[in-house]
N, C-alpha and C positions, 0 to 999 in steps of 0.2 A: 504493500500500500504506500509506503514512504517513497519507494522508487517511482511509482506511478505519479505521485504528487510532484516529485522533483521534475519529472519529464514534462508534466503540464506547465509547471512554473517556468521551466527553461524555454519551452515553446512559446509561452506568452511573452516573455522578455525578448526573445529573438524576433517575434512578429512586430512588437513595438519598436524595436531597433530598426527593422527594415522599413517600416512606415516613416520613421523619424529622420533617419540619416542616410538613406539610399534612394535611388531612383527606380527601385523595383516596380513600384506602382505609379503609373503615369497619371497626372492630374488631368481631369476633364477640362477641355478648353471651352469656356463659355464665351459667347459673343457679347457684343455691346452696341448700343446706339451712339451715333456721333454726338459728342458734346453732352452726354448724359450727366445731368447735374448730380445724380446719386453717387457717381464715381469720380468726381472732380475735387474731392476734399484735399487739403494740403497733406503732404507726406512729412511726418515729424521725425524721420530717421529710423534706423533699424530698431529691432526689439530691445536691444541693449540700452537704447536711449530712453526707453519708456520709464514712467514713474514706477511701474512694477516690472522690472526686468526679469527675464527667465531665471537667472541665478537666484534672485530673491524668492521668486515664486516656488521654484523647485526645492529650495532649502526649507522654506516654511512647510510646504506640503509634505515633504518626506521626513523632515526633522522633528517637527513639533509632535505629531502623533507617536513617532518612535521613541523620542525622549520621554514622553508622558508615560508610555507603557513600561519602559525600562525603569522609570522612577517608581511607578506603582509596584512593579515586580520586586525591586530592591526593598521597598518598605513592607512588603507582605510575604517575602520568600520564607520567613520563619513562622508564618501563620500555622501551617500544618506540617509537622515532621513525621514521617512514617519510618518506623524502625523495623527492619527485617532481620531476624536473627538466623544465622547459619551456624554451622559447627564451629567456625573459627572467629567470625567477626560480625559486626553490625553494619547494615547499610541504611542510609536515610535519604529520602527523596521528597521534596515538596510537590507532590503529585498534582494536586488541583491547580495550584498557582502556576507551576511550570507549564501545564497543559494550556491554561488560559493565556499565558504569555505567548506561547508559540502560535496559538490560534489568532490572537490579536495581530501579531506582526505579519504572519504569513497571509492571512485573509486580507488584511489591509493592503499589503504590497500587491497581491493578485488583483484586487479591485482597482488599485491605482493604475497598474499597467493595462487592465481591461478598459478603463476609462480613456486612457491615451489611445488605445487601438480603436475604440468606437469613434472618437473624435477625428482621428486621422483618416479613418475609412470614410467618414462623412465628408471631410474636406476633399479627399481625392475623388470621390464619386460625383459630388455636386459641382466642384470647381467654382463656387460662388465668388464673386468679385468683391474686394474690399472697397470701402468708401474712397480710398486714395488711388484706386487702380489706374485711372487715366493719367494721373500725375506722374506715375512711374512708368507707365506704358509708353507715353510720348508718341502717340500715333501720328502719322503724316496724313492729316485730314485732306490735304489737296490731292495726294496720290490716291486716297481711298474714295474720292468723289463725294466727300461730305458737304461740299459747297452747294450741291444740288438740293439739299434739304435733309430731312430725317432719313437716315439709312442705317440698316443693321449690319454690323461688321462681324464676320465669323472667322476670318482668316487668322491663323496663329501668327503669321508673319506681319501682322498689322502693327505690332509694337516695335519700337526702336530703342527702348530704354535698357537698363541693366537686367540681365536675365534672372539673376537671383531675386531681385526685388519684385520682378513681374511674377515669378513663380510663387513667392510668398503672398503676393496680393491676390492670387487666385485661390487661396485656401482660407476663406473667411468663415464659412459655415460648417459646423458650429464653432463657437469660441472655445478653444482648448483651455485657456486660462480660467474662464468661468466654470467649466466642468471640473477641472482639477481642484480649484479652490473650494467649491461647494461640496465636492465629495469628501475632501479632507475635513471640512468643518462639521459635516454631519457625522462622520465616523468618530471624530473627537468627542462630539456630543454623546454618542453612544458609549464610548469608553468611560467618560466621566459619570455617566448614569449607572455604570456597573460598579463603581467604587463606593465603598461605604467606610468612611474614615472620619475621625474627629477633626474639626477645623476646616472641613471642605464644603460646608453648607453654602457659603457664599462664593468660594473660589470656583466651584464647578460651574455655576451659571455664568460667572464672569468670563471664564475661559471659553465656554461654549458660545456665548453670545458675541464675545470678542472676535472669534474666528468667523462666525457668521457675518459679522459686520465687515470684516476684511474681505471675505468672499464677495459680498455685495459691492463693496468699493472697487474691487478688482474689475468686476463687470462694468461698472459705471466708467472706470478709467479707460477701458477698451473703447467705449463709445465716444468719450470726450476727446480722446486722442485720434479719433477717426480710423482706428484699426479694425473695428468690427461694427456691424449694424446692430440695432437693438434686437432684431430677430436672431442674430447669431448668438448673442449673449444669453437670451432666454432659452434657446435650444441647448446651449452648453449647460446652463443651470439644470435643465430638465434631465439631460443625460447623466450629469454628475450626481444629482439627487436620486435618480432612479437606480443607478448602480449601487450607491451607498445603501439605500433601503433594501435592495436585493441582497447585498452581502451581509448586512446586519441580520436580515431575516434568516438567511442560511446559517449564520453563526448561532442565532438563538435556537434554531432547530437542532443543530448539532449539540448545543449545550443541553437542550431538553432530552435528547437521546442519551447523552452521557449520564444525566441525572437518573433517568429511568433504569439504565443498566447498573449503575452503582447502587441504587436502591435495591434492585433485584439481587445483587451479589452480596451486599454488605448489610442490608436492612436500613431502616430509617436513620437519618443523620441525627446524632445526639443534639439536644437543645442547650444544655448547660455546660459550663466549663468542666465540672466534675464528671458529668456523664461522658464528655469528650475524652477526658483523660482515661477513664475506665473502660471506654468502649473498645471492643476488640473486633478486628476485621479478619475475614478469611478471603483472600483474593488469589487470583491466578498468577502464574509465573510472569505474565506480561506486566501486570501492575506492580508486582513486588520486586521486579528487577533481579530475579534469580532466587527468590525464596521458595519457589516450587510449592505454593499453597500453604506455607507455614504460617503460623499465627503472627500477626503484626498488630501494632497499636499506634495511635497517633494522638497528639495533644496540641492544644491551642496555646500559643505563647505570646501573641500580640493581638491587640484589639483591632488594628487596621485589617480590613479584609476585602476580598473581591467577591461579589455576588456570583454564585455558581448555580 
């Protein structure tokens, strides 16, 4: 099962790489009308010159959730310690927390790459033009016959500007920045909702709403800088939000399955600290890490916990 998951993850990463950094998938060439005011907005420079450059966006999107999960894991890794006695020594493993930590990181990363793939696929298939397309395209209106009135131009050779800028201007729908930012914000909101710790009653909504606000501002910035249309940003929000909801629902389903299985194997979870200390489990070789069904016990040593 682990090998199968690694293959899926590697395939997802490779597909995202081919969409992002190679010319394997050709962008659809969409035509335009002469002097179309929808595509004559000023070009404010490459993406690196934006108020939300790609480096900043990717750092926040990938770094904040990962650091948050690692911080939670470090603060709760002693929550449940499982002792497995063999003939010579003891083994201990924080089963529940470690499992949750792996799920958070792996599922989040998979959803992040999936969002990138969905957005890139939409951009390649539609080839929608950015608001500044004609500014970087620099078409020769005289040679194209635009002086005769309204005319639709469909030739790929109509543009005389920089090729990289033109290619980037043909990938407007949906907005990748909007999709990634909202996906990250919603997933962080889910992570904070699963944490139950003292002193986080106000910190959790502040963090969640702060990232939601940043995602919203990212979308507005794309429109203000004429890099995307409103429809592009809204579509990006829908894609990022839909994938986040789907990944969270899958994770909740997996968590419910684990709950049912552990309840079936170990019985109901103890409610009090004393019951937890005295409670004894009988689990299989997989969960005990080599105990072969021997008797194990676990105890709660910290008040901070992750809801499982």
